[in-house]
MMTF fields as JSON, N, C-alpha, C and O atoms, coordinates in Angstrom:
{
  "mmtfVersion": "1.0.0",
  "mmtfProducer": "UNKNOWN",
  "numBonds": 455,
  "numAtoms": 456,
  "numGroups": 114,
  "numChains": 1,
  "numModels": 1,
  "chainsPerModel": [1],
  "groupsPerChain": [114],
  "chainIdList": ["A"],
  "bondAtomList": [4, 2, 8, 6, 12, 10, 16, 14, 20, 18, 24, 22, 28, 26, 32, 30, 36, 34, 40, 38, 44, 42, 48, 46, 52, 50, 56, 54, 60, 58, 64, 62, 68, 66, 72, 70, 76, 74, 80, 78, 84, 82, 88, 86, 92, 90, 96, 94, 100, 98, 104, 102, 108, 106, 112, 110, 116, 114, 120, 118, 124, 122, 128, 126, 132, 130, 136, 134, 140, 138, 144, 142, 148, 146, 152, 150, 156, 154, 160, 158, 164, 162, 168, 166, 172, 170, 176, 174, 180, 178, 184, 182, 188, 186, 192, 190, 196, 194, 200, 198, 204, 202, 208, 206, 212, 210, 216, 214, 220, 218, 224, 222, 228, 226, 232, 230, 236, 234, 240, 238, 244, 242, 248, 246, 252, 250, 256, 254, 260, 258, 264, 262, 268, 266, 272, 270, 276, 274, 280, 278, 284, 282, 288, 286, 292, 290, 296, 294, 300, 298, 304, 302, 308, 306, 312, 310, 316, 314, 320, 318, 324, 322, 328, 326, 332, 330, 336, 334, 340, 338, 344, 342, 348, 346, 352, 350, 356, 354, 360, 358, 364, 362, 368, 366, 372, 370, 376, 374, 380, 378, 384, 382, 388, 386, 392, 390, 396, 394, 400, 398, 404, 402, 408, 406, 412, 410, 416, 414, 420, 418, 424, 422, 428, 426, 432, 430, 436, 434, 440, 438, 444, 442, 448, 446, 452, 450],
  "bondOrderList": [1, 1, 1, 1, 1, 1, 1, 1, 1, 1, 1, 1, 1, 1, 1, 1, 1, 1, 1, 1, 1, 1, 1, 1, 1, 1, 1, 1, 1, 1, 1, 1, 1, 1, 1, 1, 1, 1, 1, 1, 1, 1, 1, 1, 1, 1, 1, 1, 1, 1, 1, 1, 1, 1, 1, 1, 1, 1, 1, 1, 1, 1, 1, 1, 1, 1, 1, 1, 1, 1, 1, 1, 1, 1, 1, 1, 1, 1, 1, 1, 1, 1, 1, 1, 1, 1, 1, 1, 1, 1, 1, 1, 1, 1, 1, 1, 1, 1, 1, 1, 1, 1, 1, 1, 1, 1, 1, 1, 1, 1, 1, 1, 1],
  "groupList": [{"groupName": "MET", "atomNameList": ["N", "CA", "C", "O"], "elementList": ["N", "C", "C", "O"], "formalChargeList": [0, 0, 0, 0], "bondAtomList": [1, 0, 2, 1, 3, 2], "bondOrderList": [1, 1, 2], "singleLetterCode": "M", "chemCompType": "L-PEPTIDE LINKING"}, {"groupName": "GLY", "atomNameList": ["N", "CA", "C", "O"], "elementList": ["N", "C", "C", "O"], "formalChargeList": [0, 0, 0, 0], "bondAtomList": [1, 0, 2, 1, 3, 2], "bondOrderList": [1, 1, 2], "singleLetterCode": "G", "chemCompType": "PEPTIDE LINKING"}, {"groupName": "CYS", "atomNameList": ["N", "CA", "C", "O"], "elementList": ["N", "C", "C", "O"], "formalChargeList": [0, 0, 0, 0], "bondAtomList": [1, 0, 2, 1, 3, 2], "bondOrderList": [1, 1, 2], "singleLetterCode": "C", "chemCompType": "L-PEPTIDE LINKING"}, {"groupName": "ALA", "atomNameList": ["N", "CA", "C", "O"], "elementList": ["N", "C", "C", "O"], "formalChargeList": [0, 0, 0, 0], "bondAtomList": [1, 0, 2, 1, 3, 2], "bondOrderList": [1, 1, 2], "singleLetterCode": "A", "chemCompType": "L-PEPTIDE LINKING"}, {"groupName": "SER", "atomNameList": ["N", "CA", "C", "O"], "elementList": ["N", "C", "C", "O"], "formalChargeList": [0, 0, 0, 0], "bondAtomList": [1, 0, 2, 1, 3, 2], "bondOrderList": [1, 1, 2], "singleLetterCode": "S", "chemCompType": "L-PEPTIDE LINKING"}, {"groupName": "THR", "atomNameList": ["N", "CA", "C", "O"], "elementList": ["N", "C", "C", "O"], "formalChargeList": [0, 0, 0, 0], "bondAtomList": [1, 0, 2, 1, 3, 2], "bondOrderList": [1, 1, 2], "singleLetterCode": "T", "chemCompType": "L-PEPTIDE LINKING"}, {"groupName": "PRO", "atomNameList": ["N", "CA", "C", "O"], "elementList": ["N", "C", "C", "O"], "formalChargeList": [0, 0, 0, 0], "bondAtomList": [1, 0, 2, 1, 3, 2], "bondOrderList": [1, 1, 2], "singleLetterCode": "P", "chemCompType": "L-PEPTIDE LINKING"}, {"groupName": "LYS", "atomNameList": ["N", "CA", "C", "O"], "elementList": ["N", "C", "C", "O"], "formalChargeList": [0, 0, 0, 0], "bondAtomList": [1, 0, 2, 1, 3, 2], "bondOrderList": [1, 1, 2], "singleLetterCode": "K", "chemCompType": "L-PEPTIDE LINKING"}, {"groupName": "VAL", "atomNameList": ["N", "CA", "C", "O"], "elementList": ["N", "C", "C", "O"], "formalChargeList": [0, 0, 0, 0], "bondAtomList": [1, 0, 2, 1, 3, 2], "bondOrderList": [1, 1, 2], "singleLetterCode": "V", "chemCompType": "L-PEPTIDE LINKING"}, {"groupName": "ASP", "atomNameList": ["N", "CA", "C", "O"], "elementList": ["N", "C", "C", "O"], "formalChargeList": [0, 0, 0, 0], "bondAtomList": [1, 0, 2, 1, 3, 2], "bondOrderList": [1, 1, 2], "singleLetterCode": "D", "chemCompType": "L-PEPTIDE LINKING"}, {"groupName": "GLU", "atomNameList": ["N", "CA", "C", "O"], "elementList": ["N", "C", "C", "O"], "formalChargeList": [0, 0, 0, 0], "bondAtomList": [1, 0, 2, 1, 3, 2], "bondOrderList": [1, 1, 2], "singleLetterCode": "E", "chemCompType": "L-PEPTIDE LINKING"}, {"groupName": "LEU", "atomNameList": ["N", "CA", "C", "O"], "elementList": ["N", "C", "C", "O"], "formalChargeList": [0, 0, 0, 0], "bondAtomList": [1, 0, 2, 1, 3, 2], "bondOrderList": [1, 1, 2], "singleLetterCode": "L", "chemCompType": "L-PEPTIDE LINKING"}, {"groupName": "ARG", "atomNameList": ["N", "CA", "C", "O"], "elementList": ["N", "C", "C", "O"], "formalChargeList": [0, 0, 0, 0], "bondAtomList": [1, 0, 2, 1, 3, 2], "bondOrderList": [1, 1, 2], "singleLetterCode": "R", "chemCompType": "L-PEPTIDE LINKING"}, {"groupName": "TRP", "atomNameList": ["N", "CA", "C", "O"], "elementList": ["N", "C", "C", "O"], "formalChargeList": [0, 0, 0, 0], "bondAtomList": [1, 0, 2, 1, 3, 2], "bondOrderList": [1, 1, 2], "singleLetterCode": "W", "chemCompType": "L-PEPTIDE LINKING"}, {"groupName": "HIS", "atomNameList": ["N", "CA", "C", "O"], "elementList": ["N", "C", "C", "O"], "formalChargeList": [0, 0, 0, 0], "bondAtomList": [1, 0, 2, 1, 3, 2], "bondOrderList": [1, 1, 2], "singleLetterCode": "H", "chemCompType": "L-PEPTIDE LINKING"}, {"groupName": "GLN", "atomNameList": ["N", "CA", "C", "O"], "elementList": ["N", "C", "C", "O"], "formalChargeList": [0, 0, 0, 0], "bondAtomList": [1, 0, 2, 1, 3, 2], "bondOrderList": [1, 1, 2], "singleLetterCode": "Q", "chemCompType": "L-PEPTIDE LINKING"}, {"groupName": "ILE", "atomNameList": ["N", "CA", "C", "O"], "elementList": ["N", "C", "C", "O"], "formalChargeList": [0, 0, 0, 0], "bondAtomList": [1, 0, 2, 1, 3, 2], "bondOrderList": [1, 1, 2], "singleLetterCode": "I", "chemCompType": "L-PEPTIDE LINKING"}, {"groupName": "PHE", "atomNameList": ["N", "CA", "C", "O"], "elementList": ["N", "C", "C", "O"], "formalChargeList": [0, 0, 0, 0], "bondAtomList": [1, 0, 2, 1, 3, 2], "bondOrderList": [1, 1, 2], "singleLetterCode": "F", "chemCompType": "L-PEPTIDE LINKING"}, {"groupName": "TYR", "atomNameList": ["N", "CA", "C", "O"], "elementList": ["N", "C", "C", "O"], "formalChargeList": [0, 0, 0, 0], "bondAtomList": [1, 0, 2, 1, 3, 2], "bondOrderList": [1, 1, 2], "singleLetterCode": "Y", "chemCompType": "L-PEPTIDE LINKING"}, {"groupName": "ASN", "atomNameList": ["N", "CA", "C", "O"], "elementList": ["N", "C", "C", "O"], "formalChargeList": [0, 0, 0, 0], "bondAtomList": [1, 0, 2, 1, 3, 2], "bondOrderList": [1, 1, 2], "singleLetterCode": "N", "chemCompType": "L-PEPTIDE LINKING"}],
  "groupTypeList": [0, 1, 2, 3, 1, 4, 5, 6, 7, 8, 9, 10, 4, 4, 7, 7, 11, 12, 7, 6, 7, 6, 13, 7, 14, 5, 15, 6, 16, 0, 6, 3, 15, 11, 7, 15, 0, 12, 9, 10, 17, 13, 9, 5, 3, 6, 14, 18, 1, 1, 15, 7, 10, 16, 13, 9, 3, 11, 12, 3, 3, 3, 5, 10, 3, 9, 11, 5, 11, 3, 15, 5, 16, 8, 9, 4, 3, 1, 16, 16, 8, 4, 19, 6, 9, 11, 5, 8, 2, 18, 9, 10, 12, 1, 3, 7, 18, 10, 11, 6, 19, 18, 8, 11, 4, 10, 6, 5, 19, 11, 16, 12, 9, 1],
  "groupIdList": [1, 2, 3, 4, 5, 6, 7, 8, 9, 10, 11, 12, 13, 14, 15, 16, 17, 18, 19, 20, 21, 22, 23, 24, 25, 26, 27, 28, 29, 30, 31, 32, 33, 34, 35, 36, 37, 38, 39, 40, 41, 42, 43, 44, 45, 46, 47, 48, 49, 50, 51, 52, 53, 54, 55, 56, 57, 58, 59, 60, 61, 62, 63, 64, 65, 66, 67, 68, 69, 70, 71, 72, 73, 74, 75, 76, 77, 78, 79, 80, 81, 82, 83, 84, 85, 86, 87, 88, 89, 90, 91, 92, 93, 94, 95, 96, 97, 98, 99, 100, 101, 102, 103, 104, 105, 106, 107, 108, 109, 110, 111, 112, 113, 114],
  "secStructList": [7, 7, 7, 7, 1, 7, 7, 7, 7, 2, 2, 2, 2, 6, 7, 7, 7, 7, 7, 7, 7, 7, 7, 7, 7, 1, 1, 7, 5, 7, 2, 2, 2, 2, 2, 2, 2, 2, 2, 2, 2, 2, 2, 2, 4, 4, 4, 4, 1, 1, 7, 2, 2, 2, 2, 2, 2, 2, 2, 2, 2, 2, 2, 7, 1, 7, 2, 2, 2, 2, 2, 2, 2, 2, 2, 2, 6, 6, 7, 3, 3, 1, 1, 6, 6, 1, 1, 3, 3, 3, 7, 6, 6, 7, 7, 3, 3, 3, 7, 7, 2, 2, 2, 2, 1, 7, 7, 6, 6, 5, 7, 7, 7, 7],
  "xCoordList": [68.414, 67.428, 67.864, 68.989, 66.969, 67.277, 68.256, 68.42, 68.89, 69.846, 69.1, 68.107, 69.592, 69.019, 69.604, 70.734, 68.863, 69.365, 68.404, 67.395, 68.714, 67.796, 68.04, 69.184, 66.988, 67.089, 66.53, 65.611, 67.082, 66.586, 65.106, 64.63, 64.397, 62.982, 62.838, 63.639, 61.821, 61.597, 61.387, 61.841, 60.703, 60.42, 61.679, 61.673, 62.755, 64.002, 64.577, 65.095, 64.486, 65.08, 64.2, 64.632, 62.99, 62.091, 62.079, 61.171, 63.08, 63.169, 63.319, 64.112, 62.566, 62.634, 63.917, 64.255, 64.609, 65.85, 65.541, 64.491, 66.478, 66.372, 67.755, 68.772, 67.768, 69.045, 69.727, 69.059, 71.065, 71.778, 71.582, 71.3, 71.736, 71.671, 72.861, 73.911, 72.701, 73.831, 75.018, 74.848, 76.206, 77.409, 78.499, 78.433, 79.498, 80.581, 81.896, 82.149, 82.735, 84.064, 84.924, 84.603, 86.013, 86.872, 87.429, 87.696, 87.606, 88.018, 87.361, 87.036, 87.157, 86.538, 87.345, 88.575, 86.651, 87.337, 86.756, 85.618, 87.573, 87.187, 86.463, 86.663, 85.626, 84.958, 85.932, 85.622, 87.092, 88.077, 88.587, 88.833, 88.746, 89.191, 88.11, 88.409, 86.86, 85.749, 85.685, 85.49, 85.851, 85.832, 86.957, 86.751, 88.143, 89.277, 88.99, 89.285, 88.418, 88.072, 87.077, 87.214, 86.078, 85.069, 85.685, 85.413, 86.514, 87.155, 88.013, 87.992, 88.769, 89.616, 88.774, 89.127, 87.661, 86.794, 86.271, 86.394, 85.692, 85.087, 86.122, 85.824, 87.353, 88.42, 88.876, 89.255, 88.843, 89.377, 88.314, 88.619, 87.079, 86.028, 85.875, 85.775, 85.851, 85.657, 86.756, 86.542, 87.924, 89.031, 88.836, 89.563, 87.863, 87.606, 86.513, 86.095, 86.052, 85.049, 83.764, 83.565, 82.896, 81.639, 81.787, 82.877, 80.689, 80.67, 80.826, 80.247, 81.616, 81.84, 80.516, 80.327, 79.609, 78.334, 77.528, 76.846, 77.618, 76.899, 77.542, 76.843, 78.871, 79.576, 79.206, 78.967, 79.158, 78.798, 77.381, 77.132, 76.457, 75.078, 74.997, 74.271, 75.735, 75.743, 76.314, 75.818, 77.363, 77.944, 76.923, 76.761, 76.236, 75.227, 74.114, 73.67, 73.664, 72.595, 73.064, 72.313, 74.307, 74.842, 75.009, 74.865, 75.307, 75.532, 74.254, 74.252, 73.173, 71.898, 71.148, 70.843, 70.853, 70.148, 68.678, 68.084, 68.092, 66.688, 66.551, 66.994, 65.94, 65.819, 64.993, 65.247, 64.011, 63.19, 64.035, 63.917, 64.89, 65.769, 66.813, 67.127, 67.347, 68.309, 67.661, 68.29, 66.401, 65.656, 65.519, 65.673, 65.232, 65.095, 66.414, 66.424, 67.52, 68.848, 69.12, 69.53, 68.891, 69.126, 68.234, 68.701, 66.957, 66.006, 66.351, 66.308, 66.692, 66.967, 68.259, 68.436, 69.168, 70.422, 70.271, 71.204, 69.101, 68.885, 69.616, 69.961, 69.853, 70.578, 69.609, 68.525, 70.013, 69.206, 69.706, 70.851, 68.831, 69.18, 68.948, 67.814, 70.022, 69.901, 69.63, 68.774, 70.364, 70.134, 69.584, 70.197, 68.454, 67.834, 68.667, 68.329, 69.754, 70.623, 71.754, 72.662, 71.699, 72.667, 74.013, 74.945, 74.147, 75.44, 75.76, 76.933, 74.742, 74.956, 73.96, 72.747, 74.509, 73.682, 74.277, 75.419, 73.493, 73.935, 73.519, 72.542, 74.27, 73.809, 73.036, 72.888, 72.547, 71.704, 72.485, 71.888, 73.803, 74.644, 75.013, 75.647, 74.614, 74.896, 76.153, 76.509, 76.839, 78.039, 77.619, 76.626, 78.398, 78.085, 78.825, 79.99, 78.13, 78.691, 78.457, 77.319, 79.547, 79.431, 79.895, 80.984, 79.054, 79.383, 79.584, 78.734, 80.702, 80.923, 80.048, 79.649, 79.761, 78.925, 79.443, 78.651, 80.763, 81.294, 81.022, 81.159, 80.643, 80.262, 78.765, 78.297, 78.017, 76.568, 76.062, 75.011, 76.797, 76.364, 77.563, 78.652, 77.326, 78.384, 78.373, 77.315, 79.552, 79.579, 79.014, 78.975, 78.585, 78.049, 79.15, 78.865, 80.411, 81.519, 82.321, 83.533, 81.635, 82.283, 82.55, 81.663, 83.756, 84.12, 83.668, 84.158, 82.738, 82.225, 83.142, 83.655, 83.333, 84.138, 83.407, 82.187, 84.174, 83.584, 83.168, 82.645],
  "yCoordList": [-33.86, -33.198, -31.763, -31.375, -30.982, -29.583, -29.451, -30.363, -28.317, -28.052, -27.671, -26.945, -28.169, -27.779, -26.434, -26.113, -25.67, -24.369, -23.278, -23.527, -22.087, -20.994, -20.43, -20.303, -20.102, -19.441, -18.043, -17.823, -17.089, -15.713, -15.637, -16.359, -14.768, -14.577, -13.867, -13.002, -14.244, -13.659, -12.156, -11.414, -11.709, -10.275, -9.433, -8.238, -10.035, -9.291, -8.915, -7.812, -9.833, -9.575, -8.679, -8.217, -8.432, -7.638, -6.158, -5.422, -5.723, -4.305, -3.522, -3.886, -2.463, -1.644, -0.82, -0.172, -0.864, -0.099, 1.384, 1.8, 2.16, 3.609, 4.172, 3.531, 5.367, 6.034, 6.323, 6.617, 6.238, 6.566, 8.034, 8.88, 8.307, 9.689, 10.456, 9.868, 11.775, 12.576, 12.441, 12.351, 12.427, 12.29, 13.173, 13.576, 13.46, 14.343, 13.596, 12.979, 13.655, 13.043, 13.927, 15.095, 13.371, 14.132, 15.384, 16.376, 15.345, 16.53, 16.47, 15.382, 17.63, 17.604, 16.722, 16.77, 15.924, 15.04, 15.198, 15.632, 14.833, 14.893, 13.591, 12.567, 13.629, 12.402, 11.256, 10.095, 11.573, 10.526, 9.845, 8.639, 10.626, 10.057, 9.142, 8.07, 9.57, 8.762, 7.448, 6.382, 7.531, 6.323, 5.372, 4.16, 5.913, 5.08, 4.389, 3.205, 5.126, 4.54, 3.399, 2.338, 3.624, 2.596, 1.372, 0.24, 1.597, 0.479, -0.348, -1.578, 0.338, -0.369, -1.187, -2.319, -0.617, -1.355, -2.619, -3.71, -2.482, -3.644, -4.685, -5.879, -4.232, -5.185, -5.993, -7.155, -5.385, -6.061, -6.683, -7.602, -6.208, -6.669, -8.192, -8.736, -8.908, -10.361, -11.094, -12.213, -10.48, -11.118, -11.103, -11.783, -10.335, -10.248, -11.201, -11.164, -12.052, -13.041, -12.857, -11.871, -13.844, -13.811, -14.433, -14.839, -14.498, -15.117, -14.069, -12.985, -14.412, -13.492, -13.121, -11.972, -14.078, -13.809, -12.752, -11.924, -12.794, -11.804, -10.434, -9.431, -10.389, -9.125, -8.544, -7.343, -9.409, -8.941, -8.37, -7.334, -9.052, -8.569, -7.248, -6.34, -7.138, -5.89, -4.745, -3.62, -5.042, -4.002, -3.544, -2.347, -4.504, -4.152, -3.318, -2.33, -3.714, -2.979, -1.587, -0.616, -1.498, -0.219, 0.79, 1.994, 0.31, 1.222, 1.482, 2.281, 0.808, 0.959, 2.175, 2.254, 3.121, 4.339, 4.06, 4.738, 3.083, 2.742, 1.828, 0.679, 2.345, 1.57, 0.296, -0.708, 0.33, -0.86, -1.973, -3.132, -1.618, -2.614, -3.09, -4.279, -2.171, -2.545, -3.527, -4.497, -3.268, -4.159, -5.553, -6.562, -5.6, -6.88, -7.651, -8.865, -6.951, -7.584, -8.202, -9.358, -7.43, -7.887, -9.086, -10.083, -8.976, -10.046, -11.331, -12.416, -11.216, -12.421, -13.103, -14.299, -12.346, -12.939, -13.528, -14.142, -13.344, -13.872, -13.092, -13.641, -11.822, -10.97, -10.463, -9.968, -10.593, -10.105, -8.697, -8.507, -7.732, -6.326, -5.97, -5.996, -5.638, -5.24, -3.744, -3.313, -2.957, -1.511, -1.21, -1.607, -0.524, -0.314, 0.511, 0.581, 1.138, 1.866, 0.974, 1.459, -0.329, -1.353, -1.293, -1.985, -0.49, -0.434, -1.719, -2.04, -2.466, -3.753, -4.767, -4.565, -5.865, -6.933, -8.274, -8.351, -9.318, -10.68, -11.586, -11.312, -12.675, -13.675, -14.742, -14.673, -15.727, -16.756, -17.643, -18.344, -17.619, -18.397, -17.613, -18.146, -16.339, -15.516, -14.673, -13.984, -14.711, -13.883, -12.417, -12.091, -11.542, -10.114, -9.381, -9.658, -8.455, -7.617, -6.163, -5.725, -5.429, -4.011, -3.154, -3.349, -2.207, -1.316, 0.102, 0.622, 0.728, 2.113, 3.076, 2.77, 4.22, 5.222, 5.569, 5.782, 5.628, 6.104, 5.183, 5.611, 3.939, 3.092, 3.191, 2.72, 3.794, 3.874, 5.217, 5.285, 6.268, 7.598, 8.545, 8.221, 9.714, 10.714, 11.563, 11.799, 12.02, 12.901, 14.281, 14.666, 15.008, 16.345, 17.325, 18.391, 16.961, 17.856, 17.33, 17.534, 16.654, 16.227, 17.454, 18.287, 17.571, 18.721, 18.443, 17.525, 19.244, 19.12, 19.884, 20.953, 19.323, 20.03, 21.276, 21.276, 22.342, 23.577, 24.429, 25.522],
  "zCoordList": [-15.92, -15.096, -14.824, -15.142, -14.236, -13.95, -12.799, -11.989, -12.744, -11.677, -10.409, -10.446, -9.301, -8.014, -7.623, -7.991, -6.9, -6.465, -6.854, -7.514, -6.451, -6.722, -8.11, -8.549, -8.777, -10.072, -9.916, -9.127, -10.667, -10.533, -10.893, -11.769, -10.218, -10.508, -11.848, -12.201, -12.572, -13.894, -13.812, -14.682, -12.773, -12.68, -12.472, -12.769, -11.969, -11.815, -13.169, -13.345, -14.13, -15.432, -16.292, -17.348, -15.859, -16.679, -16.289, -16.676, -15.528, -15.201, -16.495, -17.364, -16.615, -17.82, -17.81, -16.82, -18.922, -19.029, -19.105, -19.595, -18.61, -18.713, -18.979, -18.714, -19.499, -19.757, -18.42, -17.428, -18.398, -17.151, -16.775, -17.623, -15.494, -15.025, -15.591, -15.851, -15.784, -16.248, -15.299, -14.083, -15.861, -15.054, -15.651, -16.812, -14.83, -15.241, -15.082, -14.047, -16.12, -16.028, -15.124, -14.908, -14.599, -13.685, -14.341, -13.663, -15.656, -16.404, -17.775, -18.251, -18.428, -19.75, -20.707, -20.717, -21.501, -22.439, -23.838, -24.019, -24.818, -26.224, -26.588, -25.935, -27.626, -28.075, -28.38, -28.112, -28.931, -29.246, -27.979, -27.972, -26.901, -25.627, -25.052, -24.526, -25.157, -24.675, -25.451, -24.866, -26.767, -27.594, -27.198, -27.134, -26.932, -26.521, -25.185, -25.021, -24.238, -22.936, -23.123, -22.513, -23.97, -24.218, -24.878, -24.476, -25.892, -26.593, -25.638, -25.679, -24.78, -23.812, -22.843, -22.512, -22.387, -21.468, -22.134, -21.578, -23.316, -23.977, -24.377, -24.411, -24.682, -25.033, -23.827, -23.967, -22.64, -21.453, -20.558, -19.799, -20.626, -19.717, -19.66, -18.56, -20.796, -20.72, -19.955, -19.49, -19.819, -19.103, -17.587, -16.863, -17.105, -15.669, -15.211, -14.053, -16.114, -15.737, -16.506, -17.215, -16.342, -17.067, -18.448, -18.851, -19.149, -20.466, -21.562, -21.492, -22.57, -23.682, -24.355, -24.756, -24.479, -25.135, -24.378, -24.981, -23.056, -22.247, -22.415, -22.563, -22.392, -22.616, -23.977, -24.102, -25.004, -26.347, -26.371, -26.987, -25.697, -25.643, -24.878, -25.284, -23.779, -23.013, -23.842, -23.787, -24.611, -25.471, -26.507, -26.742, -27.125, -28.122, -27.493, -28.078, -26.304, -25.621, -25.19, -25.285, -24.719, -24.231, -25.363, -25.149, -26.554, -27.675, -28.469, -29.406, -28.093, -28.792, -28.264, -27.074, -29.151, -28.735, -28.428, -27.589, -29.09, -28.897, -27.674, -27.698, -26.615, -25.371, -25.557, -24.892, -26.45, -26.692, -27.286, -26.888, -28.242, -28.847, -27.834, -27.78, -27.039, -25.996, -25.021, -24.596, -24.672, -23.769, -24.392, -23.704, -25.684, -26.389, -26.381, -26.182, -26.597, -26.591, -25.225, -25.131, -24.171, -22.794, -22.459, -21.909, -22.793, -22.485, -23.231, -22.651, -24.511, -25.299, -24.88, -25.114, -24.259, -23.783, -22.382, -21.864, -21.767, -20.422, -19.353, -18.307, -19.603, -18.657, -17.592, -17.904, -16.343, -15.225, -14.895, -14.485, -15.081, -14.877, -13.417, -12.939, -12.711, -11.311, -11.206, -10.434, -11.987, -12.06, -13.448, -14.438, -13.553, -14.864, -15.848, -17.03, -15.374, -16.304, -16.831, -17.506, -16.523, -16.978, -16.265, -16.676, -15.209, -14.528, -13.783, -13.595, -13.35, -12.684, -13.254, -13.208, -13.794, -14.357, -13.947, -13.494, -14.113, -13.827, -14.973, -15.669, -15.165, -16.117, -15.362, -14.142, -16.097, -15.467, -14.503, -13.685, -14.592, -13.676, -12.427, -11.517, -12.385, -11.21, -11.311, -10.354, -12.458, -12.625, -12.743, -13.393, -12.101, -12.067, -13.187, -13.472, -13.801, -14.868, -14.478, -14.313, -14.335, -13.969, -15.134, -15.673, -15.512, -16.617, -16.088, -15.365, -16.444, -16.015, -16.825, -17.949, -16.248, -16.927, -18.316, -19.234, -18.484, -19.75, -20.938, -22.084, -20.694, -21.835, -22.115, -23.151, -21.207, -21.331, -21.845, -22.481, -21.575, -22.018, -22.047, -21.572, -22.615, -22.682, -21.413, -20.83, -20.984, -19.806, -20.152, -21.321, -19.148, -19.368, -19.774, -20.319, -19.506, -19.845, -21.046, -21.128, -21.97, -23.207, -24.069, -24.254, -24.594, -25.414, -26.845, -27.504, -27.299, -28.674, -29.629, -29.298, -30.799, -31.809, -32.261, -32.428, -32.457, -32.965, -31.847, -32.065]
}
């Protein structure tokens, strides 16, 4: 039989995704440094709780430039989007997933080559 208890409302998970607001790193960084920060986050994030499948879906959505496709990834994984920029999400079991800005977009003070 079904589980007793509250289930998230469907309309909560249907929040439309949007690009994160512009943000600035504490100091200008190179693209390689940003990539290293992102890799370290994604490598360690599943160890702090939550389901690996949800983390994988969030990573795919976060790296997807097409918001429509990112929305499809989030929806098909059953991820409940609390903040439309993906900084705070929940899975269907209520586990919280927090994503830092640096995995979602580039800082305004990223040092471009050349």
